[in-house]
C-alpha positions, 0 to 999 in steps of 0.5 A, a space after each residue: 557913430 561913424 557909420 552915421 557920418 560915412 553915408 553924408 560923406 560919400 553922397 557929397 563925394 559922388 556929388 562933387 564928382 558929377 559936377 562940372 568945372 564951375 559947380 554945375 552938373 555936368 551933361 553926359 556926351 550922349 546928351 551933349 548938342 555937338 557942330 560939326 563944321 567944316 571951313 572950306 573958305 581960304 580964310 580962318 573964321 570965328 564961328 559965332 552961333 545966334 539962337 531963335 531969341 536974338 543971342 548970340 554967342 562966340 563959340 570959337 575959331 575953325 582955320 582954314 580947311 579944316 573941321 573942327 567940333 564944338 561941344 554946344 553947352 545946355 546954357 546954350 541951347 536949353 530952350 531953343 528951338 533952332 540955331 544958326 551959325 555965323 562965320 566971320 572971317 578973323 581980320 576982317 579979311 571977306 564977309 560973314 556967313 549965315 547958314 542955313 536954320 537947324 533944329 535943336 535936339 539933345 544929344 544930335 550933330 549939327 553939321 554946316 560946310 562953310 561955302 569956299 570964298 
């Protein structure tokens, strides 16, 4: 009887190890879409991503003069044919900046450079 129960317990342990912190299956790093944002502006920026269907989500923060990498969650890229980034200066210290349109492919790295302001 012990041998019969061992296989399901092992399967359960492996399934739990493959899941992320929110109970979803984790995406392997090689398949995760990433964004490389270079902020050449003199102000810190909050970065948002816009999908082709109109949804907008905040990615995070990039310090002035720095480069930051973001992992784009599959929930953000699934079903999107393209994305566009928006940099919003913190404390309303200038106008927002929009990127060009980037096609979305699983596992790609998208690079955007925010121009100096």
